[in-house]
BALO-245747 format. One record per atom (N, C-alpha, C): residue number from 1; residue in three letters; atom name; x, y, z. Coordinates in steps of 0.2 Angstrom, whole numbers, plus 5000, padded with zeros to 4 digits. Layout:
<rs>
> NUM ALA CA X Y Z
...
</rs>
This chain:
<rs>
> 1 TYR N 5020 4930 5042
> 1 TYR CA 5017 4926 5037
> 1 TYR C 5009 4929 5037
> 2 MET N 5006 4931 5032
> 2 MET CA 4999 4934 5034
> 2 MET C 4995 4929 5029
> 3 THR N 4989 4923 5030
> 3 THR CA 4987 4920 5024
> 3 THR C 4982 4925 5021
> 4 GLU N 4981 4922 5014
> 4 GLU CA 4977 4925 5010
> 4 GLU C 4970 4925 5014
> 5 GLN N 4966 4932 5012
> 5 GLN CA 4960 4934 5016
> 5 GLN C 4954 4933 5011
> 6 LYS N 4948 4932 5012
> 6 LYS CA 4943 4932 5006
> 6 LYS C 4938 4937 5009
> 7 PHE N 4934 4942 5006
> 7 PHE CA 4932 4948 5008
> 7 PHE C 4925 4948 5005
> 8 LYS N 4919 4946 5006
> 8 LYS CA 4913 4948 5003
> 8 LYS C 4909 4954 5004
> 9 LEU N 4908 4959 5001
> 9 LEU CA 4906 4964 5003
> 9 LEU C 4898 4966 4999
> 10 ARG N 4894 4969 5004
> 10 ARG CA 4887 4969 5000
> 10 ARG C 4884 4975 5004
> 11 GLY N 4883 4980 5001
> 11 GLY CA 4880 4985 5004
> 11 GLY C 4875 4988 4999
> 12 LEU N 4873 4996 5001
> 12 LEU CA 4870 5001 4997
> 12 LEU C 4874 5006 4994
> 13 THR N 4874 5007 4988
> 13 THR CA 4877 5011 4984
> 13 THR C 4873 5017 4983
> 14 LYS N 4875 5024 4985
> 14 LYS CA 4871 5029 4982
> 14 LYS C 4874 5033 4977
> 15 MET N 4872 5034 4971
> 15 MET CA 4874 5039 4966
> 15 MET C 4870 5044 4965
> 16 SER N 4874 5051 4964
> 16 SER CA 4870 5057 4960
> 16 SER C 4874 5059 4957
> 17 LEU N 4871 5063 4951
> 17 LEU CA 4872 5067 4946
> 17 LEU C 4870 5073 4947
> 18 GLY N 4873 5080 4949
> 18 GLY CA 4868 5085 4950
> 18 GLY C 4862 5085 4956
> 19 PRO N 4854 5087 4954
> 19 PRO CA 4850 5087 4957
> 19 PRO C 4846 5077 4957
> 20 PHE N 4849 5075 4952
> 20 PHE CA 4845 5067 4953
> 20 PHE C 4851 5062 4956
> 21 GLY N 4846 5058 4961
> 21 GLY CA 4850 5052 4966
> 21 GLY C 4847 5047 4962
> 22 PHE N 4852 5041 4965
> 22 PHE CA 4849 5033 4963
> 22 PHE C 4854 5030 4968
> 23 LYS N 4849 5026 4970
> 23 LYS CA 4852 5019 4976
> 23 LYS C 4852 5012 4973
> 24 ASP N 4858 5009 4975
> 24 ASP CA 4856 5002 4972
> 24 ASP C 4862 4997 4976
> 25 ASP N 4859 4991 4977
> 25 ASP CA 4863 4985 4981
> 25 ASP C 4869 4983 4978
> 26 LEU N 4875 4985 4980
> 26 LEU CA 4880 4981 4978
> 26 LEU C 4883 4976 4981
> 27 THR N 4885 4970 4977
> 27 THR CA 4889 4964 4980
> 27 THR C 4895 4964 4976
> 28 THR N 4901 4961 4980
> 28 THR CA 4906 4962 4977
> 28 THR C 4912 4956 4982
> 29 ASP N 4917 4954 4979
> 29 ASP CA 4921 4949 4983
> 29 ASP C 4929 4952 4981
> 30 PHE N 4934 4952 4985
> 30 PHE CA 4939 4953 4984
> 30 PHE C 4944 4950 4989
> 31 THR N 4949 4947 4986
> 31 THR CA 4954 4942 4989
> 31 THR C 4960 4946 4991
> 32 SER N 4961 4947 4998
> 32 SER CA 4969 4950 4998
> 32 SER C 4975 4945 4999
> 33 PRO N 4979 4947 4996
> 33 PRO CA 4986 4941 4995
> 33 PRO C 4989 4939 5001
> 34 ASP N 4991 4932 5000
> 34 ASP CA 4994 4931 5007
> 34 ASP C 5001 4935 5007
> 35 ARG N 5003 4934 5012
> 35 ARG CA 5012 4939 5013
> 35 ARG C 5015 4936 5017
> 36 PHE N 5022 4935 5015
> 36 PHE CA 5028 4932 5018
> 36 PHE C 5033 4940 5018
> 37 GLY N 5034 4940 5024
> 37 GLY CA 5039 4946 5027
> 37 GLY C 5046 4943 5032
> 38 ILE N 5051 4947 5030
> 38 ILE CA 5057 4946 5035
> 38 ILE C 5061 4952 5036
> 39 GLY N 5061 4952 5042
> 39 GLY CA 5067 4960 5043
> 39 GLY C 5071 4957 5048
> 40 MET N 5077 4963 5049
> 40 MET CA 5081 4961 5053
> 40 MET C 5082 4969 5056
> 41 THR N 5084 4969 5063
> 41 THR CA 5088 4977 5063
> 41 THR C 5094 4975 5067
> 42 TYR N 5099 4980 5066
> 42 TYR CA 5106 4979 5069
> 42 TYR C 5108 4986 5072
> 43 LYS N 5109 4986 5079
> 43 LYS CA 5112 4990 5083
> 43 LYS C 5118 4993 5081
> 44 VAL N 5120 4998 5077
> 44 VAL CA 5126 4999 5076
> 44 VAL C 5131 5002 5081
> 45 ASN N 5128 5007 5085
> 45 ASN CA 5131 5011 5091
> 45 ASN C 5125 5013 5096
> 46 GLU N 5126 5016 5100
> 46 GLU CA 5120 5020 5106
> 46 GLU C 5115 5023 5102
> 47 ARG N 5116 5027 5096
> 47 ARG CA 5113 5031 5093
> 47 ARG C 5109 5029 5086
> 48 LEU N 5114 5025 5080
> 48 LEU CA 5113 5021 5077
> 48 LEU C 5111 5013 5074
> 49 THR N 5104 5015 5072
> 49 THR CA 5101 5007 5070
> 49 THR C 5101 5006 5063
> 50 PHE N 5102 5000 5060
> 50 PHE CA 5103 4998 5051
> 50 PHE C 5096 4993 5052
> 51 ALA N 5092 4995 5048
> 51 ALA CA 5087 4989 5047
> 51 ALA C 5086 4987 5040
> 52 MET N 5082 4983 5038
> 52 MET CA 5080 4980 5032
> 52 MET C 5074 4974 5031
> 53 ASP N 5072 4975 5025
> 53 ASP CA 5068 4969 5028
> 53 ASP C 5064 4967 5020
> 54 TYR N 5061 4962 5018
> 54 TYR CA 5060 4958 5012
> 54 TYR C 5051 4955 5014
> 55 TYR N 5048 4958 5008
> 55 TYR CA 5040 4955 5007
> 55 TYR C 5040 4952 5001
> 56 ARG N 5035 4948 5001
> 56 ARG CA 5033 4945 4995
> 56 ARG C 5024 4943 4997
> 57 PHE N 5021 4947 4990
> 57 PHE CA 5015 4946 4992
> 57 PHE C 5012 4940 4985
> 58 THR N 5009 4935 4986
> 58 THR CA 5007 4931 4981
> 58 THR C 5001 4931 4979
> 59 CYS N 5000 4933 4973
> 59 CYS CA 4993 4936 4970
> 59 CYS C 4991 4935 4964
> 60 ASP N 4984 4933 4963
> 60 ASP CA 4982 4932 4955
> 60 ASP C 4975 4936 4954
> 61 VAL N 4975 4942 4954
> 61 VAL CA 4969 4945 4954
> 61 VAL C 4968 4946 4947
> 62 LYS N 4964 4944 4943
> 62 LYS CA 4963 4945 4936
> 62 LYS C 4957 4951 4935
> 63 LYS N 4952 4951 4940
> 63 LYS CA 4948 4956 4939
> 63 LYS C 4943 4955 4947
> 64 ILE N 4939 4960 4947
> 64 ILE CA 4934 4961 4952
> 64 ILE C 4927 4962 4947
> 65 VAL N 4923 4958 4953
> 65 VAL CA 4916 4960 4949
> 65 VAL C 4913 4960 4954
> 66 MET N 4909 4968 4951
> 66 MET CA 4905 4971 4955
> 66 MET C 4897 4971 4953
> 67 ASP N 4893 4967 4957
> 67 ASP CA 4887 4964 4956
> 67 ASP C 4881 4968 4958
> 68 PHE N 4878 4972 4954
> 68 PHE CA 4873 4979 4956
> 68 PHE C 4866 4974 4955
> 69 ASP N 4861 4977 4960
> 69 ASP CA 4853 4973 4960
> 69 ASP C 4851 4976 4952
> 70 LYS N 4852 4983 4952
> 70 LYS CA 4848 4985 4945
> 70 LYS C 4853 4988 4940
> 71 LEU N 4859 4990 4941
> 71 LEU CA 4863 4991 4936
> 71 LEU C 4867 4985 4933
> 72 PRO N 4871 4987 4928
> 72 PRO CA 4873 4980 4923
> 72 PRO C 4878 4978 4928
> 73 THR N 4881 4971 4931
> 73 THR CA 4886 4970 4933
> 73 THR C 4893 4972 4929
> 74 ILE N 4899 4975 4933
> 74 ILE CA 4905 4977 4929
> 74 ILE C 4911 4972 4931
> 75 ALA N 4914 4970 4927
> 75 ALA CA 4920 4966 4927
> 75 ALA C 4925 4971 4926
> 76 GLN N 4930 4973 4932
> 76 GLN CA 4935 4979 4932
> 76 GLN C 4941 4972 4932
> 77 PRO N 4945 4974 4926
> 77 PRO CA 4951 4970 4924
> 77 PRO C 4957 4974 4930
> 78 MET N 4960 4970 4932
> 78 MET CA 4965 4970 4935
> 78 MET C 4972 4968 4935
> 79 GLY N 4973 4962 4932
> 79 GLY CA 4979 4960 4930
> 79 GLY C 4983 4959 4937
> 80 LEU N 4983 4960 4944
> 80 LEU CA 4985 4959 4949
> 80 LEU C 4991 4953 4949
> 81 GLY N 4996 4953 4951
> 81 GLY CA 5001 4947 4950
> 81 GLY C 5005 4946 4957
> 82 ASN N 5011 4945 4959
> 82 ASN CA 5017 4944 4962
> 82 ASN C 5019 4950 4963
> 83 ASN N 5021 4952 4970
> 83 ASN CA 5024 4958 4969
> 83 ASN C 5031 4956 4976
> 84 GLU N 5034 4958 4976
> 84 GLU CA 5043 4959 4978
> 84 GLU C 5044 4965 4981
> 85 SER N 5047 4965 4988
> 85 SER CA 5051 4972 4990
> 85 SER C 5056 4971 4994
> 86 VAL N 5061 4974 4995
> 86 VAL CA 5066 4974 4999
> 86 VAL C 5068 4983 5000
> 87 HIS N 5070 4983 5007
> 87 HIS CA 5071 4990 5009
> 87 HIS C 5075 4990 5015
> 88 ILE N 5080 4995 5015
> 88 ILE CA 5085 4995 5021
> 88 ILE C 5084 5003 5022
> 89 GLY N 5086 5004 5028
> 89 GLY CA 5086 5010 5031
> 89 GLY C 5089 5013 5039
> 90 PHE N 5091 5017 5040
> 90 PHE CA 5095 5019 5047
> 90 PHE C 5091 5024 5051
> 91 LEU N 5091 5023 5057
> 91 LEU CA 5087 5026 5063
> 91 LEU C 5093 5030 5067
> 92 TYR N 5093 5038 5067
> 92 TYR CA 5097 5039 5070
> 92 TYR C 5094 5044 5076
> 93 GLN N 5095 5042 5083
> 93 GLN CA 5093 5044 5088
> 93 GLN C 5098 5051 5090
> 94 ALA N 5096 5056 5088
> 94 ALA CA 5099 5062 5090
> 94 ALA C 5100 5064 5095
> 95 ASN N 5094 5063 5100
> 95 ASN CA 5094 5065 5107
> 95 ASN C 5086 5060 5110
> 96 GLU N 5086 5062 5115
> 96 GLU CA 5080 5057 5118
> 96 GLU C 5074 5057 5118
> 97 LYS N 5073 5064 5112
> 97 LYS CA 5067 5067 5110
> 97 LYS C 5065 5065 5101
> 98 LEU N 5071 5067 5098
> 98 LEU CA 5072 5067 5091
> 98 LEU C 5075 5062 5087
> 99 THR N 5072 5059 5084
> 99 THR CA 5076 5051 5079
> 99 THR C 5074 5053 5072
> 100 LEU N 5079 5052 5068
> 100 LEU CA 5079 5054 5061
> 100 LEU C 5079 5049 5058
> 101 SER N 5077 5047 5052
> 101 SER CA 5077 5041 5048
> 101 SER C 5079 5042 5040
> 102 TRP N 5082 5038 5037
> 102 TRP CA 5083 5038 5030
> 102 TRP C 5083 5031 5025
> 103 GLY N 5082 5030 5021
> 103 GLY CA 5081 5023 5018
> 103 GLY C 5079 5023 5012
> 104 GLY N 5079 5019 5009
> 104 GLY CA 5075 5017 5003
> 104 GLY C 5075 5010 5001
> 105 GLY N 5073 5008 4994
> 105 GLY CA 5070 5000 4991
> 105 GLY C 5068 5000 4985
> 106 TYR N 5068 4995 4984
> 106 TYR CA 5065 4993 4977
> 106 TYR C 5059 4989 4976
> 107 GLN N 5054 4989 4973
> 107 GLN CA 5049 4984 4973
> 107 GLN C 5046 4983 4965
> 108 THR N 5047 4977 4964
> 108 THR CA 5042 4975 4958
> 108 THR C 5035 4977 4957
> 109 ASN N 5033 4978 4951
> 109 ASN CA 5028 4981 4950
> 109 ASN C 5022 4975 4950
> 110 GLY N 5016 4975 4954
> 110 GLY CA 5011 4968 4954
> 110 GLY C 5007 4968 4951
> 111 PHE N 5006 4974 4946
> 111 PHE CA 5002 4976 4940
> 111 PHE C 5005 4973 4933
> 112 LYS N 5005 4966 4931
> 112 LYS CA 5009 4965 4926
> 112 LYS C 5005 4965 4920
> 113 ASP N 5009 4965 4914
> 113 ASP CA 5006 4965 4908
> 113 ASP C 5004 4971 4906
> 114 LYS N 4998 4972 4906
> 114 LYS CA 4996 4980 4903
> 114 LYS C 4992 4984 4908
> 115 TYR N 4991 4983 4914
> 115 TYR CA 4989 4988 4920
> 115 TYR C 4995 4989 4924
> 116 LEU N 4994 4996 4927
> 116 LEU CA 4997 5000 4930
> 116 LEU C 4993 5001 4936
> 117 SER N 4995 5002 4943
> 117 SER CA 4991 5004 4946
> 117 SER C 4995 5007 4953
> 118 GLN N 4992 5012 4956
> 118 GLN CA 4995 5014 4963
> 118 GLN C 4992 5012 4968
> 119 SER N 4990 5005 4970
> 119 SER CA 4986 5001 4974
> 119 SER C 4990 4996 4977
> 120 THR N 4998 4996 4974
> 120 THR CA 5002 4991 4977
> 120 THR C 5004 4995 4983
> 121 PRO N 5007 4991 4988
> 121 PRO CA 5010 4994 4994
> 121 PRO C 5015 5001 4994
> 122 ASP N 5019 5000 4989
> 122 ASP CA 5023 5006 4989
> 122 ASP C 5026 5007 4981
> 123 VAL N 5031 5012 4979
> 123 VAL CA 5029 5013 4972
> 123 VAL C 5032 5007 4969
> 124 ALA N 5032 5005 4963
> 124 ALA CA 5033 5000 4960
> 124 ALA C 5040 5004 4957
> 125 GLY N 5046 5000 4957
> 125 GLY CA 5053 5003 4956
> 125 GLY C 5057 5005 4961
> 126 TRP N 5061 5011 4960
> 126 TRP CA 5063 5013 4966
> 126 TRP C 5062 5018 4971
> 127 ASN N 5064 5020 4976
> 127 ASN CA 5059 5023 4982
> 127 ASN C 5065 5025 4987
> 128 ALA N 5065 5032 4989
> 128 ALA CA 5069 5034 4996
> 128 ALA C 5067 5038 4999
> 129 ASN N 5067 5039 5006
> 129 ASN CA 5064 5044 5011
> 129 ASN C 5068 5044 5016
> 130 VAL N 5065 5050 5019
> 130 VAL CA 5068 5055 5024
> 130 VAL C 5062 5056 5029
> 131 GLY N 5064 5055 5037
> 131 GLY CA 5060 5057 5041
> 131 GLY C 5061 5060 5048
> 132 LEU N 5057 5062 5052
> 132 LEU CA 5060 5063 5059
> 132 LEU C 5054 5060 5064
> 133 VAL N 5055 5059 5069
> 133 VAL CA 5049 5058 5074
> 133 VAL C 5053 5061 5081
> 134 TYR N 5047 5065 5084
> 134 TYR CA 5048 5069 5090
> 134 TYR C 5043 5065 5095
> 135 LYS N 5047 5063 5100
> 135 LYS CA 5042 5061 5107
> 135 LYS C 5041 5065 5111
> 136 THR N 5035 5066 5114
> 136 THR CA 5033 5072 5117
> 136 THR C 5029 5067 5122
> 137 LYS N 5027 5071 5128
> 137 LYS CA 5020 5068 5134
> 137 LYS C 5016 5070 5132
> 138 CYS N 5009 5070 5133
> 138 CYS CA 5002 5073 5132
> 138 CYS C 4999 5070 5139
> 139 ARG N 4995 5072 5140
> 139 ARG CA 4989 5071 5146
> 139 ARG C 4988 5062 5146
> 140 TYR N 4987 5059 5140
> 140 TYR CA 4985 5054 5140
> 140 TYR C 4992 5049 5140
> 141 GLY N 4998 5051 5139
> 141 GLY CA 5003 5047 5139
> 141 GLY C 5008 5049 5135
> 142 ASP N 5013 5045 5133
> 142 ASP CA 5017 5048 5126
> 142 ASP C 5015 5048 5119
> 143 LEU N 5017 5053 5117
> 143 LEU CA 5015 5053 5109
> 143 LEU C 5021 5055 5105
> 144 ASP N 5020 5050 5098
> 144 ASP CA 5027 5053 5094
> 144 ASP C 5021 5056 5088
> 145 LEU N 5026 5061 5087
> 145 LEU CA 5023 5065 5080
> 145 LEU C 5030 5064 5075
> 146 GLY N 5027 5062 5071
> 146 GLY CA 5031 5060 5064
> 146 GLY C 5030 5064 5057
> 147 ALA N 5036 5067 5055
> 147 ALA CA 5035 5068 5048
> 147 ALA C 5039 5064 5043
> 148 TYR N 5038 5064 5035
> 148 TYR CA 5041 5058 5031
> 148 TYR C 5041 5062 5025
> 149 ILE N 5044 5060 5020
> 149 ILE CA 5045 5063 5014
> 149 ILE C 5048 5055 5011
> 150 ILE N 5044 5054 5005
> 150 ILE CA 5044 5049 5002
> 150 ILE C 5045 5050 4993
> 151 ARG N 5049 5047 4991
> 151 ARG CA 5051 5048 4984
> 151 ARG C 5052 5043 4980
> 152 GLY N 5046 5040 4978
> 152 GLY CA 5047 5035 4973
> 152 GLY C 5050 5036 4965
> 153 VAL N 5053 5034 4962
> 153 VAL CA 5055 5037 4956
> 153 VAL C 5057 5029 4951
> 154 GLY N 5049 5026 4952
> 154 GLY CA 5049 5020 4950
> 154 GLY C 5046 5020 4943
> 155 HIS N 5040 5016 4939
> 155 HIS CA 5040 5016 4933
> 155 HIS C 5032 5015 4934
> 156 ASN N 5027 5017 4940
> 156 ASN CA 5021 5014 4942
> 156 ASN C 5018 5022 4939
> 157 LYS N 5014 5023 4933
> 157 LYS CA 5011 5029 4930
> 157 LYS C 5005 5032 4932
> 158 GLY N 5002 5027 4936
> 158 GLY CA 4996 5030 4938
> 158 GLY C 4991 5025 4939
> 159 GLY N 4984 5027 4940
> 159 GLY CA 4978 5022 4942
> 159 GLY C 4977 5022 4948
> 160 THR N 4971 5018 4950
> 160 THR CA 4968 5014 4957
> 160 THR C 4966 5010 4957
> 161 LEU N 4965 5007 4962
> 161 LEU CA 4963 5000 4963
> 161 LEU C 4958 4998 4959
> 162 LEU N 4953 5001 4959
> 162 LEU CA 4946 5001 4954
> 162 LEU C 4948 5003 4947
> 163 ASN N 4953 5007 4944
> 163 ASN CA 4954 5009 4939
> 163 ASN C 4960 5008 4938
> 164 PRO N 4962 5005 4936
> 164 PRO CA 4971 5004 4933
> 164 PRO C 4973 5007 4926
> 165 VAL N 4978 5009 4926
> 165 VAL CA 4979 5012 4919
> 165 VAL C 4981 5007 4914
> 166 GLU N 4978 5006 4910
> 166 GLU CA 4980 5001 4905
> 166 GLU C 4984 5004 4899
> 167 VAL N 4991 5002 4898
> 167 VAL CA 4997 5003 4895
> 167 VAL C 4996 5000 4889
> 168 LYS N 4997 5002 4883
> 168 LYS CA 4996 5001 4876
> 168 LYS C 5002 5000 4874
</rs>
C-alpha cells in the first residue's frame, strides 16, 4: 500500500521560439494517487515460476493548475479517475544465466469520460509481453541485462500527462 502523496513544484521555466527566449516562474501542485497492490508467486517446478498481481489506484484529479508569474494561469483538464489492473505471467529459468518471461494483463482506463492518456502505468485494455534477462558479472558485481517486448491492444488512443486527448 502507498498513501496519496502531494507535490508542490516551483521553478523557473525557460521557453524559446527561434531566437526569442522567455523565462517565467511556475508553481503547480500534483497529487500522486494512493495505491493498493497484492501479488503472489508460485514455483511450479525447479525452472518455472507463475506470478500474478492486482493493483488499484484511487484517484480523482480533475485538472492540474499551472500558475505562472507573468503568463496567464493554465488549468489543464485531466479527468483522471480510479484505475485497476490484473496481470499474470511466467518466468522460465533456461539455465543459470538466462531467464525467459511471458505474460499479460488487463487494465481499466483511469482517464474517464472524455479524456484518454498514455500516462497510466500500462495500456488501458489488454496487454501481452515477452522478455529475457541475461545474468553476468562485471567488475562491480552482478549485472542483469534485460530486453522486453510489450504489446498493448487496448483502447488508449494517445495523449500525454499534461495533454490528454479529448474524445468527442
